[in-house]
N, CA, C and O atoms as a GROMACS GRO file, in nm:
protein
  344
    1MET      N    1   1.866   0.803  -1.949
    1MET     CA    2   1.891   0.822  -1.819
    1MET      C    3   1.981   0.713  -1.745
    1MET      O    4   1.978   0.603  -1.801
    2GLU      N    5   2.053   0.719  -1.642
    2GLU     CA    6   2.137   0.651  -1.606
    2GLU      C    7   2.088   0.538  -1.553
    2GLU      O    8   1.986   0.563  -1.489
    3THR      N    9   2.122   0.402  -1.552
    3THR     CA   10   2.097   0.261  -1.478
    3THR      C   11   2.194   0.217  -1.380
    3THR      O   12   2.305   0.269  -1.376
    4LYS      N   13   2.161   0.131  -1.307
    4LYS     CA   14   2.223   0.067  -1.213
    4LYS      C   15   2.174  -0.097  -1.165
    4LYS      O   16   2.076  -0.125  -1.096
    5VAL      N   17   2.280  -0.197  -1.228
    5VAL     CA   18   2.201  -0.339  -1.168
    5VAL      C   19   2.170  -0.370  -1.016
    5VAL      O   20   2.243  -0.348  -0.920
    6LEU      N   21   2.090  -0.406  -1.016
    6LEU     CA   22   1.983  -0.476  -0.881
    6LEU      C   23   2.017  -0.614  -0.907
    6LEU      O   24   2.020  -0.662  -1.021
    7THR      N   25   2.045  -0.684  -0.792
    7THR     CA   26   2.061  -0.847  -0.806
    7THR      C   27   1.961  -0.879  -0.676
    7THR      O   28   1.967  -0.811  -0.574
    8ALA      N   29   1.886  -0.968  -0.690
    8ALA     CA   30   1.793  -1.046  -0.591
    8ALA      C   31   1.773  -1.171  -0.584
    8ALA      O   32   1.723  -1.235  -0.677
    9HIS      N   33   1.796  -1.203  -0.516
    9HIS     CA   34   1.759  -1.348  -0.510
    9HIS      C   35   1.615  -1.375  -0.466
    9HIS      O   36   1.576  -1.337  -0.356
   10VAL      N   37   1.526  -1.448  -0.564
   10VAL     CA   38   1.386  -1.444  -0.522
   10VAL      C   39   1.298  -1.593  -0.511
   10VAL      O   40   1.342  -1.653  -0.608
   11PRO      N   41   1.248  -1.639  -0.478
   11PRO     CA   42   1.148  -1.770  -0.465
   11PRO      C   43   1.133  -1.817  -0.629
   11PRO      O   44   1.076  -1.750  -0.714
   12ARG      N   45   1.186  -1.925  -0.646
   12ARG     CA   46   1.163  -1.997  -0.769
   12ARG      C   47   1.007  -1.960  -0.840
   12ARG      O   48   0.990  -1.911  -0.952
   13PRO      N   49   0.922  -1.992  -0.760
   13PRO     CA   50   0.787  -1.964  -0.798
   13PRO      C   51   0.739  -1.837  -0.864
   13PRO      O   52   0.658  -1.825  -0.956
   14LEU      N   53   0.833  -1.709  -0.773
   14LEU     CA   54   0.771  -1.601  -0.825
   14LEU      C   55   0.872  -1.528  -0.949
   14LEU      O   56   0.846  -1.425  -1.011
   15ALA      N   57   0.999  -1.619  -0.963
   15ALA     CA   58   1.044  -1.598  -1.065
   15ALA      C   59   0.960  -1.634  -1.201
   15ALA      O   60   0.951  -1.567  -1.304
   16ASP      N   61   0.899  -1.767  -1.166
   16ASP     CA   62   0.852  -1.834  -1.238
   16ASP      C   63   0.724  -1.734  -1.287
   16ASP      O   64   0.699  -1.723  -1.407
   17LYS      N   65   0.653  -1.669  -1.196
   17LYS     CA   66   0.528  -1.597  -1.225
   17LYS      C   67   0.592  -1.482  -1.315
   17LYS      O   68   0.542  -1.446  -1.422
   18VAL      N   69   0.680  -1.441  -1.273
   18VAL     CA   70   0.766  -1.338  -1.359
   18VAL      C   71   0.771  -1.349  -1.475
   18VAL      O   72   0.720  -1.262  -1.545
   19ASP      N   73   0.827  -1.443  -1.523
   19ASP     CA   74   0.849  -1.519  -1.658
   19ASP      C   75   0.761  -1.512  -1.705
   19ASP      O   76   0.764  -1.433  -1.800
   20GLU      N   77   0.620  -1.582  -1.677
   20GLU     CA   78   0.498  -1.592  -1.734
   20GLU      C   79   0.444  -1.444  -1.774
   20GLU      O   80   0.399  -1.395  -1.877
   21ILE      N   81   0.461  -1.411  -1.686
   21ILE     CA   82   0.398  -1.264  -1.701
   21ILE      C   83   0.443  -1.202  -1.836
   21ILE      O   84   0.370  -1.162  -1.926
   22ALA      N   85   0.619  -1.201  -1.832
   22ALA     CA   86   0.698  -1.121  -1.912
   22ALA      C   87   0.614  -1.194  -2.042
   22ALA      O   88   0.541  -1.121  -2.109
   23THR      N   89   0.623  -1.315  -2.071
   23THR     CA   90   0.600  -1.387  -2.193
   23THR      C   91   0.440  -1.337  -2.255
   23THR      O   92   0.434  -1.285  -2.366
   24ARG      N   93   0.327  -1.358  -2.180
   24ARG     CA   94   0.213  -1.304  -2.169
   24ARG      C   95   0.188  -1.164  -2.227
   24ARG      O   96   0.091  -1.131  -2.295
   25LEU      N   97   0.273  -1.099  -2.195
   25LEU     CA   98   0.293  -0.911  -2.207
   25LEU      C   99   0.395  -0.899  -2.324
   25LEU      O  100   0.429  -0.788  -2.365
   26GLU      N  101   0.438  -1.001  -2.371
   26GLU     CA  102   0.551  -0.985  -2.474
   26GLU      C  103   0.661  -0.912  -2.423
   26GLU      O  104   0.744  -0.891  -2.511
   27ARG      N  105   0.695  -0.862  -2.301
   27ARG     CA  106   0.792  -0.798  -2.252
   27ARG      C  107   0.907  -0.872  -2.204
   27ARG      O  108   0.890  -0.992  -2.185
   28SER      N  109   1.056  -0.808  -2.174
   28SER     CA  110   1.144  -0.868  -2.115
   28SER      C  111   1.122  -0.906  -1.937
   28SER      O  112   1.051  -0.826  -1.876
   29ARG      N  113   1.177  -1.014  -1.863
   29ARG     CA  114   1.182  -1.017  -1.758
   29ARG      C  115   1.205  -0.884  -1.673
   29ARG      O  116   1.140  -0.856  -1.572
   30GLY      N  117   1.296  -0.814  -1.723
   30GLY     CA  118   1.372  -0.701  -1.647
   30GLY      C  119   1.260  -0.576  -1.663
   30GLY      O  120   1.243  -0.494  -1.572
   31TRP      N  121   1.179  -0.572  -1.798
   31TRP     CA  122   1.079  -0.461  -1.763
   31TRP      C  123   0.954  -0.494  -1.664
   31TRP      O  124   0.884  -0.413  -1.603
   32VAL      N  125   0.948  -0.621  -1.666
   32VAL     CA  126   0.847  -0.660  -1.554
   32VAL      C  127   0.883  -0.637  -1.432
   32VAL      O  128   0.796  -0.585  -1.361
   33VAL      N  129   1.024  -0.667  -1.365
   33VAL     CA  130   1.084  -0.629  -1.275
   33VAL      C  131   1.080  -0.477  -1.277
   33VAL      O  132   1.031  -0.446  -1.169
   34LYS      N  133   1.109  -0.364  -1.348
   34LYS     CA  134   1.113  -0.239  -1.314
   34LYS      C  135   0.983  -0.198  -1.296
   34LYS      O  136   0.959  -0.130  -1.196
   35GLN      N  137   0.882  -0.227  -1.381
   35GLN     CA  138   0.755  -0.211  -1.353
   35GLN      C  139   0.716  -0.248  -1.191
   35GLN      O  140   0.695  -0.154  -1.114
   36ALA      N  141   0.709  -0.345  -1.158
   36ALA     CA  142   0.672  -0.398  -1.047
   36ALA      C  143   0.751  -0.346  -0.946
   36ALA      O  144   0.680  -0.332  -0.847
   37LEU      N  145   0.908  -0.297  -0.917
   37LEU     CA  146   0.950  -0.231  -0.828
   37LEU      C  147   0.921  -0.064  -0.825
   37LEU      O  148   0.938   0.004  -0.724
   38SER      N  149   0.878  -0.017  -0.943
   38SER     CA  150   0.854   0.087  -0.946
   38SER      C  151   0.702   0.158  -0.876
   38SER      O  152   0.689   0.257  -0.804
   39ALA      N  153   0.616   0.078  -0.922
   39ALA     CA  154   0.490   0.048  -0.852
   39ALA      C  155   0.502   0.042  -0.691
   39ALA      O  156   0.428   0.104  -0.615
   40TRP      N  157   0.628  -0.059  -0.643
   40TRP     CA  158   0.626  -0.070  -0.492
   40TRP      C  159   0.682   0.030  -0.395
   40TRP      O  160   0.665   0.040  -0.274
   41VAL      N  161   0.788   0.141  -0.525
   41VAL     CA  162   0.840   0.253  -0.473
   41VAL      C  163   0.745   0.331  -0.428
   41VAL      O  164   0.746   0.381  -0.315
   42ASP      N  165   0.658   0.347  -0.509
   42ASP     CA  166   0.541   0.478  -0.524
   42ASP      C  167   0.428   0.404  -0.409
   42ASP      O  168   0.372   0.496  -0.350
   43GLN      N  169   0.388   0.296  -0.371
   43GLN     CA  170   0.312   0.288  -0.273
   43GLN      C  171   0.400   0.285  -0.130
   43GLN      O  172   0.333   0.278  -0.027
   44GLU      N  173   0.537   0.289  -0.118
   44GLU     CA  174   0.593   0.274   0.014
   44GLU      C  175   0.558   0.408   0.034
   44GLU      O  176   0.478   0.439   0.123
   45GLU      N  177   0.619   0.506  -0.054
   45GLU     CA  178   0.654   0.675  -0.062
   45GLU      C  179   0.532   0.726  -0.021
   45GLU      O  180   0.532   0.830   0.045
   46GLU      N  181   0.394   0.654  -0.058
   46GLU     CA  182   0.259   0.716  -0.045
   46GLU      C  183   0.226   0.666   0.104
   46GLU      O  184   0.165   0.737   0.185
   47ARG      N  185   0.265   0.554   0.129
   47ARG     CA  186   0.241   0.500   0.285
   47ARG      C  187   0.318   0.621   0.375
   47ARG      O  188   0.265   0.706   0.446
   48ARG      N  189   0.431   0.603   0.354
   48ARG     CA  190   0.538   0.735   0.430
   48ARG      C  191   0.441   0.829   0.437
   48ARG      O  192   0.385   0.847   0.546
   49ARG      N  193   0.405   0.906   0.325
   49ARG     CA  194   0.335   1.022   0.314
   49ARG      C  195   0.198   1.089   0.407
   49ARG      O  196   0.164   1.198   0.454
   50LEU      N  197   0.143   0.937   0.396
   50LEU     CA  198   0.038   0.907   0.490
   50LEU      C  199   0.030   0.920   0.622
   50LEU      O  200  -0.056   0.976   0.690
   51THR      N  201   0.143   0.855   0.657
   51THR     CA  202   0.190   0.835   0.798
   51THR      C  203   0.232   0.972   0.852
   51THR      O  204   0.177   1.026   0.948
   52LEU      N  205   0.354   1.034   0.770
   52LEU     CA  206   0.369   1.160   0.840
   52LEU      C  207   0.258   1.273   0.854
   52LEU      O  208   0.248   1.360   0.941
   53GLU      N  209   0.193   1.255   0.768
   53GLU     CA  210   0.079   1.342   0.781
   53GLU      C  211  -0.031   1.326   0.881
   53GLU      O  212  -0.092   1.420   0.931
   54ALA      N  213  -0.053   1.172   0.910
   54ALA     CA  214  -0.142   1.152   1.017
   54ALA      C  215  -0.093   1.177   1.176
   54ALA      O  216  -0.148   1.223   1.276
   55LEU      N  217   0.035   1.126   1.148
   55LEU     CA  218   0.122   1.174   1.284
   55LEU      C  219   0.103   1.302   1.323
   55LEU      O  220   0.061   1.318   1.438
   56ALA      N  221   0.129   1.422   1.237
   56ALA     CA  222   0.107   1.564   1.224
   56ALA      C  223  -0.017   1.587   1.271
   56ALA      O  224  -0.041   1.682   1.346
   57ASP      N  225  -0.111   1.497   1.229
   57ASP     CA  226  -0.284   1.521   1.260
   57ASP      C  227  -0.251   1.504   1.462
   57ASP      O  228  -0.264   1.590   1.549
   58VAL      N  229  -0.208   1.366   1.472
   58VAL     CA  230  -0.212   1.370   1.654
   58VAL      C  231  -0.112   1.484   1.668
   58VAL      O  232  -0.168   1.591   1.692
   59ASP      N  233  -0.017   1.488   1.662
   59ASP     CA  234   0.069   1.615   1.710
   59ASP      C  235  -0.015   1.732   1.708
   59ASP      O  236   0.048   1.804   1.785
   60ASN      N  237  -0.108   1.796   1.674
   60ASN     CA  238  -0.206   1.924   1.615
   60ASN      C  239  -0.307   1.859   1.672
   60ASN      O  240  -0.397   1.879   1.591
   61GLY      N  241  -0.369   1.771   1.789
   61GLY     CA  242  -0.459   1.701   1.830
   61GLY      C  243  -0.599   1.703   1.754
   61GLY      O  244  -0.710   1.712   1.807
   62ARG      N  245  -0.564   1.691   1.599
   62ARG     CA  246  -0.690   1.625   1.536
   62ARG      C  247  -0.685   1.498   1.557
   62ARG      O  248  -0.603   1.443   1.483
   63VAL      N  249  -0.750   1.415   1.644
   63VAL     CA  250  -0.769   1.263   1.680
   63VAL      C  251  -0.941   1.241   1.733
   63VAL      O  252  -1.016   1.315   1.796
   64VAL      N  253  -0.961   1.089   1.667
   64VAL     CA  254  -1.104   1.104   1.698
   64VAL      C  255  -1.101   0.984   1.849
   64VAL      O  256  -1.047   0.876   1.874
   65ASP      N  257  -1.178   1.062   1.910
   65ASP     CA  258  -1.192   0.971   2.077
   65ASP      C  259  -1.212   0.825   2.018
   65ASP      O  260  -1.295   0.804   1.930
   66HIS      N  261  -1.132   0.726   2.070
   66HIS     CA  262  -1.118   0.567   2.062
   66HIS      C  263  -1.295   0.538   2.105
   66HIS      O  264  -1.377   0.516   2.015
   67GLN      N  265  -1.326   0.542   2.216
   67GLN     CA  266  -1.479   0.522   2.207
   67GLN      C  267  -1.599   0.550   2.143
   67GLN      O  268  -1.702   0.484   2.131
   68ALA      N  269  -1.555   0.694   2.093
   68ALA     CA  270  -1.658   0.746   1.995
   68ALA      C  271  -1.653   0.615   1.874
   68ALA      O  272  -1.761   0.560   1.853
   69VAL      N  273  -1.546   0.571   1.805
   69VAL     CA  274  -1.500   0.494   1.735
   69VAL      C  275  -1.581   0.338   1.717
   69VAL      O  276  -1.624   0.286   1.614
   70GLU      N  277  -1.585   0.277   1.891
   70GLU     CA  278  -1.580   0.155   1.907
   70GLU      C  279  -1.748   0.186   1.929
   70GLU      O  280  -1.816   0.088   1.898
   71ALA      N  281  -1.813   0.287   1.970
   71ALA     CA  282  -1.938   0.317   1.972
   71ALA      C  283  -1.993   0.301   1.811
   71ALA      O  284  -2.075   0.211   1.794
   72TRP      N  285  -1.963   0.364   1.718
   72TRP     CA  286  -1.986   0.372   1.606
   72TRP      C  287  -1.962   0.208   1.544
   72TRP      O  288  -2.067   0.149   1.521
   73ALA      N  289  -1.838   0.134   1.516
   73ALA     CA  290  -1.832   0.029   1.497
   73ALA      C  291  -1.947  -0.052   1.550
   73ALA      O  292  -2.022  -0.117   1.477
   74SER      N  293  -1.959  -0.043   1.696
   74SER     CA  294  -2.085  -0.149   1.749
   74SER      C  295  -2.219  -0.137   1.689
   74SER      O  296  -2.301  -0.224   1.662
   75SER      N  297  -2.221  -0.034   1.678
   75SER     CA  298  -2.385   0.018   1.579
   75SER      C  299  -2.357  -0.032   1.453
   75SER      O  300  -2.471  -0.061   1.416
   76LEU      N  301  -2.278  -0.065   1.354
   76LEU     CA  302  -2.297  -0.037   1.234
   76LEU      C  303  -2.408  -0.225   1.226
   76LEU      O  304  -2.430  -0.233   1.106
   77ASP      N  305  -2.440  -0.290   1.260
   77ASP     CA  306  -2.487  -0.416   1.276
   77ASP      C  307  -2.698  -0.357   1.311
   77ASP      O  308  -2.796  -0.430   1.298
   78ARG      N  309  -2.697  -0.220   1.352
   78ARG     CA  310  -2.829  -0.193   1.341
   78ARG      C  311  -2.882  -0.157   1.236
   78ARG      O  312  -2.828  -0.172   1.126
   79ASP      N  313  -2.999  -0.102   1.256
   79ASP     CA  314  -3.102  -0.075   1.168
   79ASP      C  315  -3.046   0.103   1.130
   79ASP      O  316  -3.028   0.148   1.017
   80LYS      N  317  -3.033   0.157   1.222
   80LYS     CA  318  -2.987   0.270   1.230
   80LYS      C  319  -2.892   0.315   1.295
   80LYS      O  320  -2.906   0.373   1.402
   81PRO      N  321  -2.733   0.284   1.213
   81PRO     CA  322  -2.627   0.313   1.265
   81PRO      C  323  -2.574   0.451   1.311
   81PRO      O  324  -2.630   0.549   1.262
   82LEU      N  325  -2.476   0.470   1.397
   82LEU     CA  326  -2.453   0.594   1.456
   82LEU      C  327  -2.387   0.636   1.306
   82LEU      O  328  -2.340   0.565   1.217
   83GLN      N  329  -2.406   0.792   1.319
   83GLN     CA  330  -2.316   0.867   1.214
   83GLN      C  331  -2.139   0.845   1.263
   83GLN      O  332  -2.103   0.846   1.380
   84PRO      N  333  -2.044   0.825   1.140
   84PRO     CA  334  -1.946   0.772   1.179
   84PRO      C  335  -1.876   0.978   1.252
   84PRO      O  336  -1.896   1.094   1.216
   85PRO      N  337  -1.784   0.900   1.378
   85PRO     CA  338  -1.719   0.990   1.432
   85PRO      C  339  -1.625   1.102   1.362
   85PRO      O  340  -1.560   1.073   1.262
   86LEU      N  341  -1.619   1.234   1.421
   86LEU     CA  342  -1.558   1.306   1.323
   86LEU      C  343  -1.444   1.374   1.433
   86LEU      O  344  -1.358   1.453   1.393
   0.00000   0.00000   0.00000
């Protein structure tokens, strides 16, 4: 796989934590950074997918009434809370 060098300035405490983790795992600093960056990219891609899915639901009228959600949330401290709105 072709690689590309990325350079970033990070706060010293964060860099120190990366170094500590690398030492503990007996891995290189680059390996730790690559793992963290990969996880973050995956998380951001999933967040975007879910956002687009939610926007499509709104466009198609698949929403829950705000007042119904408020009534349900207000009932959560009762002995018999309301069923979650659908």
